[in-house]
N, C-alpha and C positions, 0 to 999 in steps of 0.2 A: 840816328835810328839803327836798330840792330835786329838780328834774326837768330832764333834758336837758343837752346839752353846753354850751350858752350859759350856763346857770346854774352849772354846774360850773366853767367858765372864770372866772366872776366870783369864785369862791372862791380861785382861784389867783393872781389879780393882786396885785401888791405883794410877791411872793416871788421871789427870784432863783434859787432852786434847789428842786426838788420831786422826790420819789420816788414812783413809782406801782408798787406790788407787786400781786400777785393770784394767783388759782388757775389751775391747769392747765385748758386749754380756753377761756380768754379769747381772743377774736379781737383780738390785740394790735395788728396793723397797722391794722385798721379803727378800733379805739379811738383810736390815735394820730392817724390822718387826720382823724377827726371832731373831736377836741379841738384839733388844729392849726388846722382851719378856724375854729372858734369863737374861738380866741385871735387868729388873723390878722385877723378882723373887728374886733377891738379894737385893732389896730395893734401887737400884741405879737410881737416876734421871739423864736423858740424854737430852742434847740439840743437836739435829741433824742439820747439815748444809750440804746441797746438793751443791757440787762444781759446778754442771752444771748451777747453777744460775749465775755464772760468765762467762759462755760461750757467745761468740759472737752470734748474732741472726743467726738462721738457714739460712736465705737468704744470709748473708755475707759469711758463711762457704761454702754454695753451690757454690757461685761465686768464692771463693778462690780455691776450688778443681776442678772445672769444666774443666780447661785447661788440667788436667791430666787424664781425664776419657775417652778420645778417641772419643768424640762426639757420632756419631751414630754407631761406631764400637761396636758390641755386646760382644767382648772378650777382646780387648786390650786397654790399656792406657799407661801412663808413670809414673814411680816412682815419687811420690810427695817428694820434697826435704825439706819440712818444718819440724817444730817441734811442740810439744804439746802446747807450749805457744801461737802459732799462732791461736789456736782455742778459746782463752780466752781474756777477757778484763783484762789487768794486774792491773789496778786500782781497779777493783771490787775484784779481788783475794786478793789484799792487804788489803781490808776492812774487811775481815773475821777475827773475833776475838772470842776467847772462852767466854762463858757465865759464869761470876763469881758466878751466883746463882745456877748453875747446878753442880752436882758432876762430871760429865764428859761432855765435848763437843766433839762430833765426827764429823769430816769433812770427807765426803765420796763421791766416784765417780771417774770416769776416770780423772786423772790429779790432784788428791788431793795432791800429793807430791809436786806440784808446790808451795803450800803455805808453807812457811818456819817456821812452828811452831817447838818449842823444844818439840817434842812429839814422842811416838812410831809410826812407820810406818808399816802398814799392806798392803800386796799386794795380791789381789784376782786374781788368774790366771785361765785361761780357755783353755783346749786343743782345737786346731782349728777344729778337727773333730766334737766336741760337739758344737762349735760355728756354724759350717755349718748345723748341725741338727736343731739348734734353728733358724737359718736363714730360712731354708726351711719351718719351721713351722710358719714363719711370726711373731716371738715373740721378735725379737731384731732389733735395729736400728743401722745405721752407726754412727761413731763418730760425735757428734755435731748436729745430726738430731733428729727430734721428732717423725717421722712416718717411718715405714718400707717401703722399696722399694722391687720390685720383687727379688727373690733370686739370679738369674744370674747377674742382675745389682749390687746387693749388694755385691756379691763375688768379682766382678771386683773392686768395690770401696774399699772393704776390702784389696785386694791384692795391689793395686797401691797407696792407700792413708792411710787407717787406720793402717794397719800393719806396714807400714814404720814409721809413727809417733809414734805409741805405742812402737815399738821395740827400737827406739832411746831413748824414755823416759825410758824404762826398763834398757838400758845400763847406763843411767845417774844415776839411783837410786839403782842399784843392791847392792852396798856396804852399803847402809843405811837402808835396809829393815829389820825390826825386826821379822816379821812373814809372811810366805808364806802360802796362803790358796788355796786349790784345790776346785773349785766351780762346777765341772762337775756333782755333785749330790747336787742340791741346798738345800735340807733339811738335808743333812748329810755331811757338809764340813769336810775335814781333813786339818791339818795344821802342819807346822814345823817351828822351830825358824830360823831366818835368818842365824845365825852362824852355826846351824846344817846343813842347806842346802848348805851353802858355803863350809863347810868342806867336805860334801859328793861330791860336784862338784870337789873339788881338788883330792879326791881319784879316782873319775871316770876318770878324765883327765890323769891319769897315769896308768890305768888298762883297762881291757877289759869290754865292756858293749854292751847291745842291746837296741835299741829304741823300743817303743811300736808301732807296725804296726797298720794300719787300712785298711779296705776293702770296695770297692765300686763296685756296679753293673754298667753295661754299655751296649749299644745297640749291641755290638759285643761280649759280654762277654761269657765265657765258664763255664765248670763244673768241671775242674780239681781241683781248689782250694776248692770247696765245698766238694769234696770227700776226699781230703787230710786232711782237717780240719773240721771234723763233728761238732765241737763246734760252728761253724759259724751259724748264723740264716739261716735255710734252706728254709724259705719262700721267700727269695730273688730269682729273676729269674736266676741270675748268679752272679759270681764275676769276673769282667773284670780286676780289679786292686787289687793288694796288695801293699799298700804303705809301703814297708819294711823300707826304709830309705829315706824319703823326708823331710829333716830337717826343712824347714820352717813350716811344718805342723805336724811333729811327736812330741810325748811327751816322757818324761823320768820318769819312775816310781821308787819310793823309798819306802822301808818298814823297820820298826824296828822289824818286826815279829808280830806286833799287829795292827798297823795302816799303811795304804798305802796312799801315796800322789803322784800325777803326776804333773809335771811342764813342760812347753814347752822347747824344745831342745835348743832354743836360749839362755836360761840362762847359759848353759854350755859354749857356745861360748863367751858370754859377760864376763864370769868370768875367763875362762882358755883357750882362743883360741890358745895361743902360745904353751901350753902343748899339745893340741889336734893336731894342724896342723904342728908344728915343723918348718922346713925351709920355708914352704910356707905361714906362718902366715902373713908376710908383703904383700904378693901378694893377698891373699883372705880376709884379715881382719877378720871380724866376720862371714863371710859366710862359711858354711861347703861346700866343693866343689864337693863331689861325691854323687851320688844318686843310690840306688838299688830299683827296684820295679818289680813286676811280671805283665805280660800281658798274660791273659788266654783266648785263643780262642778255647779250646777243645770243640767240638760239638757246637761251636759258629760261628762267622763270621770273615771275613777279617777286619783288622783295616782300617781306612780311608787312602787313598793315600795322602802322606804328605811330607813336608820337614821342616827344621828348619833354623833360620836366621843366616846370617853371623855375626861375632862379632861386626863389625862396625854398622851394621843395628840394632842389639839388643840394643846397647848403645844409638844410636841416637834416635831410635823410642820409646824405652821402658825404657831407663835409666838403663838397666841391665848391670852389669860390665863384665859378660862373658855369652857365649851363650850355647845352648842346644845341645852339641855334644854327640852323643849316640853310644852305641854298643848293639847288640842283642846276648846274650849267650843263646843257645838253650838248655834248661834244659830237655825238653821232647817233643816228637812229634809223630804223627801217620805216618805210611808209606804214601808216596806221598805228604806230606805237603810241602809248598813252602813259600818263603819270596820274596816279590817284592823289588828289590834292584838295583838302577841305571837304565839307559835308554838302550833301544835297539840300536844297531849300526845304524848310519846314521838317527837318529830321525829327523823329521821335527818339530821344536819347534812351529811354527805358526799353523801347522795342529793340533798338540796336544792341544794347547791353544783353538783353535776353537772347538775341540771336547768337551773339558771340559765346555766351555761356553754354547754350545748348550745343553749339558746334564743338566746344571743348569737351563737354561731357559725353556727347553721343557720336562724335566724329562725323558730323553731318556738315555739308558745305553751306557757306553763307553767300547769298546773292549780294556781294559787296556793293555793286553799283546801285542797289536800291537805297543805300545810305550814303555813299561816298561819291563826291564829284570826280570827274576825270577831265583832263585837259590834253590836247594833242601834243606830242613831243615834236619840237621843231629845232633843228640844229642852230646852236648859238643863242637859244632862249635861256633866260635865267628865271627859275621858279623859286619862290621865297617860302622858307619853312621855319618860321620862328617857333619858339617853344609852344607846346599845346596844339600844334597843327597836325591833324591826321594826314598821313601821306604814305606813299611808297612808289618806287619806280616800277613800271610795268616791264614786260619782256621786250627784248630787241632794242635796248637803249644802252649807250655808254654815257654814264653820268660822271661829270667831274663834280664831286661834292666839295663845295667850298663852305667851311664851317668854323665855328668856334672849336677849340682843340678837344674838349671832352668827347669821348668816342665810344663808351660802352653803355651809355644811359639811354637805351632804346627800349621803350615799352611796347612789346609786341602784343597785338590784339588778335591777330588771325594770320596763320601761316599756310593757308591753302591746303591743310590736311597732309602736308608732306613730312618726311623724316629728314633729319640731318644726315650728313655724310657718314656718321657713325651708326646710322640705322635707328636712332632714337629721336623721338619728337623733341623739337627745341622748346624750351620753356616759354610760356605766355605770361603776360603781365597785365591782364585785363583790368584788375582793380587799380593798380598804379596808374594805368593809362587814363581811366575815368576820373582819377583825382587830378588830372592835369589837362584833359582835353578842353579846348576852346570851342564851344558849340556856336559861337557867334560867327565863326568863319564858315559860312555856308552860302550856296547859291552865288548870286551876283556879288555879294559882299566878299566872298572868298576870292573870286576872280579879281576884284578891285585891290584887295590887300596882298595877294600872293603871286601876281604876275608882274614881273619887273618890266617897265616900259622904257626902252633905251632912248637916249637923247644925246646928240652930238654937242659937246660942251667946248671943244677947241678944235681947230683944224689949220693945216698949212697947205703947201703946194701939193704934196702927195701923201698926206697923213691926216688922220683925225683921231680925236679922243672921245670915246663914247662912254657915257655914264649909264650903268645898269643899276638903278637905285635899289637898295635893299630896304627891308622893313624897318620901321622905327625901333623895333626891339633888337635888331642886329647892331652890335657894336662895331662891325666892320662894314666897309662899302666896297663896291666893285666897279672898276673901269675896264675898258678894252681899247688898246691901241690898234689901229688899222693903218698900215703903211706899206708903201711900195719899196722905198729905199732905206730910210732911217728915221728915227724919232728919238727925242731926248725926254727924260723924265726927272722929276725931283722927288726926293723922299718926303719933304715937307714935315720932317719930324716923326715919321712913322715907318716902321718896318713894312716892306712890300713883298708880297708873295706872288710870283708870276708864273705863267705857263704859255708856251706857244701852242695855240689851239687851232691855227690854220696856217699852212706853209710848211716848208721842209726844214729850215734851220735859221738861226740868228746868232749874231755875235753880240755879246754884252760887255761893255766897258764901263768902269766906274770912275768917279772923280779922283780916286786914289791910285788909279793906274792898272787895276786888275782887268784882264781880258779873258773871257771864257766863251765857249760856244755851246749852244743847247739846241735840241732838236724837237720835233713835233711830240707833244705829250709829256715833255720833261718839265718838272717843277723846279724853280730856283728862287732863291731868297736874296733880296737886296736890303741889308740892314739900314736902319735910320741914319747911322753914322757915315754911310757911303755918300750922302748928300745928294748926288746926282748920278745919272747913268745914261748910256746911249744904247739903243737897240738898232742893229744893222741887219737888214734882210739878206740872207745868203741864198735865197731861192729865186726862182724865175717868176713866181706869181706873188701877189700881195700877201703880206703876213698879218696875222691877228694874234695879239698877246693879251691875255686876260691878267688883271692884277687885282689883288685884294689888299686892303690896308685898314688901319684903325681910324675910325671917324674922329675928326677933331672935336674936342669938347665944346 
């Protein structure tokens, strides 16, 4: 592993031609200038070629991606099915040749690996939270465009177009990359050899690991996370979300004890998805299927009243291979806290629709409890939210949201007449919601379907394994280990996502010898290829560890 442009320049000397590819949002001109300075100090003459010179005109690219951006819809589009080469003129790419008069010719920019030179390939990676910070600062452009667009529009184009294209490109080149560079600190890049990272990914795919979480404020956000994690910036008004494991946006951090590098989670899936997913690898491909995140409403507000799409709707409308089926695990709550879940008995759907539309049009409040059922929030309960279920967390709850990975397909029907943190009302999706709402989940039937009923399914001298059954529509299931000293688990062919939900700390060891420690509220992953693992309680009181895994066919 290495650090800084001088060290990176040392790795490039002796090569007459080099390709530097990378992710959207990289500050390419700054990267080029700093590497040029480092090479010049070594007396090396460089000929730089910007691969974007071969891109198709911006107007052509805009027309190509427009059908996938959802028109006037402020939130939703459809996954772009194309590839990186679609953004380029193939003949122009083929015309790029090294300059024989220069010591080194460097071809750089998103898509540089498309040019098939016999040369080292460097990839400049960027964590998606850093990309979003750069987007909000107006300092980056979408793939193939020359000027920034507003951040919310930009995020939509990132999600439905740019990330799809760039991730397919990463999959195609992962085996040929010679150096991976972490660009989140533009003046102090860190890097690792391709072989070094690929070997680390192999070890990770057979052992226990934790992704790097990140945190976001929101209009309903609470204060629980700020108090639990005082290292978080305290100037934020709240922390609504902790993205513990949302793999399309999480990073993985590696260190040799001296240098740290972060790469996006998808590199692990592109390299070792079968080891990670086990028996469900054919079903989910390179998509990691399970998501863990926190929703904090302590001293905050209710979430928006919402539902998620049916699988067929998600595929047809958005190109998503599976939908956003969720559960709420109540990690903490104040007395009297409630969750909105399912409909009241004998609801009149037309009356409900009219009330929502009138509220949206006239900014009048809706008596939500006239239409929507509530259940008391109780610590360690699991509430089931399969697609089509109306729901939202009330205030003064810390929810561990255990879910299928898709994470933006929330159809909001009512947002309590509040504004977002930017002072603008958040978009509602009343019509989309009513195309997906399941009105059979009401009254006692809603309680029967949507409240998990725990059952002890195995136990020993000082431990038990509790099953918290999910809905038949959920492709994942949930167990909870409760133990005083230690307990062992088997992966049984499925990836396992776990969290210590009661206790202070645990030690986790795997069949292959990896040993890690995790603490209250930390998510960790045991890949299917780990085979087995042991949890050892490091605290003085009994520990509880929740785990989610793929149901067996």
